N, C-alpha and C positions, 0 to 999 in steps of 0.2 A: 095731733100725732100724726103720720105721717107716713101712707102706705105708696110703694112705686108699686100701683096696679099698674099692668100691660096690657090692652086689651083692645077688641074694636070698642066695647062701652065702657071703657072703668078704668079711669085714670083721676087720684088723686095724687095731684105732684103740687109741689113749689114750683110755680110758674118763671121765668126768668136765667132758671141757673141750669137747668142742659143745652146741649147745644145743642137744636135738633140739623141733623145730617144729609135733610134732603136741601138745605136752604145752608147751610155756611160751611167752606172752607178750612182748611187747617195747610200749613204746610210740611211740604215733601218732606218725610222720615231722610235728612242726607247721608245717614251709615245708620247700620244695625243696632239696637237699643236692648238690652234688657230685660224682656215684661214677663208681669208675673199672671196665669190661667187663674180661676179660679171654677168649678164647675160641683154641683150638688145633683143629682139626677134622680130617677123619680121609685128609686131600688130603696132612698132616702136610711143610703150604707152610710156616704160619707162623706166631704167638702176631699176633695181631693184642689190640689193647686200645686205646676210648677212650675218653674222659670224655660225663658225659651231666650237663641241674640235671633233675632231676626229685625226684616224690615218691613215685615207684611209678602213681601213676593217669597226670599226665600227663607229660606231654616240653616242660621250658620253652624247653631253649636243647642246641645241642650245643657242648662242649669239643673238645679237641686229641686226635687217631685217629695212634696210630700202629701201623707193621706190623717186626716184627724175625723175618727170614725164616733158617731153619733151617740148617745147612751139611748136607751128605753125609754127614758122619759124626754128625751129630746127628740128623737124621733117616731115616740107618739103626737105633743104638740105637730108635729110637722103635717102628718096625715093626718091629726085632726082637722088642718090649717084645709086638704087636700080636700078631707071629706067636705065639710062647708063647704068650699069653691064647687064642689061637682055640685051640690043641691039648692048650692045658690042664680049656678051657672047661668051667669048676668043678665039675673032680671031679680027686681028692687034692690033693698037697700044691702049693700056690704054688707058680709059676715066683720067682720073690725073687730071684734074683742079675740077667733084666735090666729087672723092671719097679724093683728099684733103681738100676738101670742107667736107667731112661727117668725113674724125678724126682726126677736128680738133674738133667740135662739141662730137662726140665719148668719146676724151683724156681727155677735159672741165665736160665734165657733169660726166664722170664714176672717175674725180676726186671728182668732190662736192659728188657724194652719196658715196666715200668713205669719208670725210671729218662727212656726217649724221653719219656714221657707226661708227668710231670712234672717235669723241668728246670729249673736256673732262669729259662725264657726264655718260660718259660712257664707260664701263671695260665689258672685259679684252678689252686689244690690238694685233692686229694679226699677224702671221709671214711672214703667205704668204699668198696670194692674186691667186685664175684663174681668167682667162677674160673672156668670148665668143669671142667677138666680134661681133660685127652687119653683119651677114650674109646677104648678096647683091646679091648672085644665089648659085643655090645645082642643078649639072648635076648628076642625081641619076644612077645608074651602072646597064646597062641593057647587055644583050646575044651581047657582039662585039664592047661593047663601055667605055670603062672604065669609072667612074664617073670623077667628079670636085665639090670642092665645094671650098667655096669664101665668107671667115671672113674682116672682115676691121676691125683693128686695130692694135694700132704704140703700140710697144711693149716699150720701149727703152724710150718713155716718160711718160710714166704709169710705167713706173717701176721707174719713174727721181725722177716720184711729189710723188708716195706711198708711198718712203722706206723701203719697201720687196721686195722681191724673188719674182716671176712673172712667174707663166703657159700661158698658150695660144697656139693659132694653133692646138688645141684640134681631128680636126681633118684630117688634113690633112695625118694621120697614115696609120689612116682606109683601106682610100680611095686610096691611094697606094697599098695596103697591098693589094686590091679585094673589102674595103664589102662596104654600102653605105655610109660610114660614118655618118647617123644618124639612127637612137636615139642613144644618151650617156650617156643618165641620165639614163637609166635601170639600171648604177652599182647599183645608188644613189635608184635609188626606191624598188630595191634590198634589202639594208639595211632598209628602213622603214621600211616596210613589215617585214623584220623577226623581227621585236621591236613590232610588233602585232600580232605575235606567226605565224601557219604554215598552213593556208585554204588556199588555195587554192585563189588568188585577182588577180583585175589589178591595176595598177595602169593610169589615161587615164589623159592627160597633154591635157587642151582644146588653142595656141595661133594661130597663125597666120594656123600652120597648127596640127591636132589629132595627139597624138601619145600615144601607150600605149603597158607596161610593165606586159607580166604576168610573174605571180608568181603559176609554179604550184605546186601541193602536194610536189614531192619530191625534189623543192628548184633550180628548173629548171629556169630559167627567159629566157622569149622569145617577144621578141620586133618590133614593124613596127610602119611606117605612118601607121593610120590607109584612111586617105584624108584630107579634107580642111575642119578647124576647124573655128575660129574669122575670117581666110581673102577674102575670098568674101566675106563676109557677112558689116565690114569692110567698102572694098573699094564699095561695091553699096550704102552704105547710103550715101560712103561720093560724089560719085560722081553723087551722085543728090540734095545737099545742103546740105546734115541734119543731117552733124556731121560725126564724125568721125565715130563713131557704134552706133548699135541699144541699147543707152539706156534703160536700163530694156525690153529688148524684146518685150518695145512696137509697134513696127511695123510692128514684124511679126508676135505678139499675137489679132493687128488688119487686117489681109491677112490671102485672101487662098492660101493651097499649089497648083502648080499645077501637081496634082498627075501621068496625065500624060508624065509628061518633067519629073518632076522626077525618073516616071519607067526608062525612056531614062539615065537618067542623071546613072542612078547604071545597068543600060548594059555594064558603060566603060570596055574596057579590064584590065585597073588595078585593079578591083574587082576581079577577077579571079588568076591575079597573087600571085606565091606559098609568103609566107613569109619567110623571114624581106625584107622591101622592103622601100624605102622611095623617099621624094617630092620635089620639089620646092613651095615654097608659091605660084608659080603660074600657078602650072601644072594644077590647079580649081581652075576662078577666077570668077571674075560677070560678066562674058558674058557670065552663065548658064543661066538669066536672067532676061537676054538679050529680048525686048518686055512687059514684066509684068508690074505690077503697080510700086508703089514704096512699097508698102504694102506684095500684093501678094509675088514681087521678094522675099525679106527677109526673107517669113515665109518661101518658097522655098529652099532658098536656105539651111535655118536653117532648116531643114526636112531631103535636106540632105545630111551635115556637120551628123549632129543626126546619118541616115542611113548607112551615112560611116564606123559610128564609130561600132553602128551591126556587120555588115557586117566582120571586122576587128574581133572584139572578136567571130564571128562565125567562122573563120576560126583556132580559136587552138583549142588544141589537148585535152584542157577541160571546159567546162561551173565552171568559177567562182562564186563563193564564193558570192561576190564582186567585184562592180567595183566601185574607190574611184579617183573624178574628179579635180584635178588643177590647174591651169592659170584659166587665162582670163577668158573664156567661161564659166565659173562657177559661176557669177554674174548674168549673160543671165536666168531672168526665160524660158524666149521662150526656147532656146535651153535646157538646163536642160530638161523642160519638153516632149520636141521631145526626148530625150533620153530613161530616163524614159519609154517613151509609146515602143523602136524600140529597149532597152535593154535586154536581157533573162533573168538577175538577181539584186539582192537590187545596185542600183546607192544612193550615198553616199557621201558630199561632207571629202575638205579634214582636216577643223575646225574639224568634225565628230569622221575624226578619229585620233586627236591630233596635225593635222599637220598641215602649216603655206602657204596657200593654194594660194599666192601669191607671195612666197620665193623658192617655192622645187628648183627654174629650174640654182639662184642663187645660195643653199647650193648646190648642184649637182654640180657647178662646183668648189665649194672647194672643195668638197670632191674627183669630179674626180684630182685635184692638189695636193691633199694628195696624192693621189694612182702615181700620177707620180713619187713625188717626193723619191717611195719602187720601182715601177718598176713591179707595180702591172697591169695589167690590165684591160684595160676605156671596152673593147667591145668583144666579140665574137659570131663564127656560128649567136647565134640563137637570135643576137642580130642587128646584123647590113650586118649579110653577109660573115661576114671574112674568111677567113679559120681557123682561129688561134685564142684563144687570140693574141689580140696587147695593147700594153699600145701604149700614144700616148700624146703631148701636146711634144715644148721645153720650154725652166729654160732661165730664163733672169734671173742673182744672181744677 
């Protein structure tokens, strides 16, 4: 059995087949090429796949984008792998059975997303693919403790299935160099914001965890995780047997925020830590609402996620002119209303900026794959805390 487990102490890999980015060089891309990107987030809702035409520096054109949603059974298998990873926590034997089951789901669903993306009625055909894999565990770098990050993916099986060179394991090089390993989308967010013009702006991704990329007036990128986004809300709703998420924000809109509890949550030491910083999906979880009604818990968790985003933006050296929201959380009216009340500037959706808000992370890993093929940096000191600009990813050609 092969598991591609990426972390500080967990590596079960086939030696000699992945190209190590720290030591090997590849030829510069002579021109933009079509690249497919895949993302399966910690919300465990779907595989997002998208194509862009890029040289790893600019985005020339946007291609098709698709979503292959997980079934309840597939989601349960991925959640089981996540739960097993949290119990394991890089100590003792690797939980091979739940990881193997998850890898089978990941490989099959990514291939099905690829088929949807490259069906005969769609054009063009990608020449390269970037696959993030499924994050099941992330330990952020702290003083005295090296970080670690774990994404499940079988690059050998996927490379054979897709039929094009594949780049994966985007985070390990950053972590091993002393960075947080997250967030990694800022390089792509910066390219998108460059297309919009020069004003200071922030891209806000609302997945299981919320992260921001700020483009300052001089073009400098600063990024960090701000705290939870959908993760605790989804977990709270699912715990009560009311589905996988707060559809339409109805539960939160029907509830009342526990302001005293919200104030206590916002006093967490996380909010006083300097940028950049990163989180595991479960560093903040549904237990924060314990003892509240379903509706009041949803309202309080939603308000907390919004306040955490505002706190992260408040740490930036410049106030942005606007915040552009992407990711699943922007579909939640209660979350967006809470953000509008908490932010010091205009909030707009990715679609209002001319972007595809559900596909940006998939597009990002296509972009990062193209950068990897040119050995361009994927992370910088002010995006992940890595000491110097660092490339990453392994190529399976």
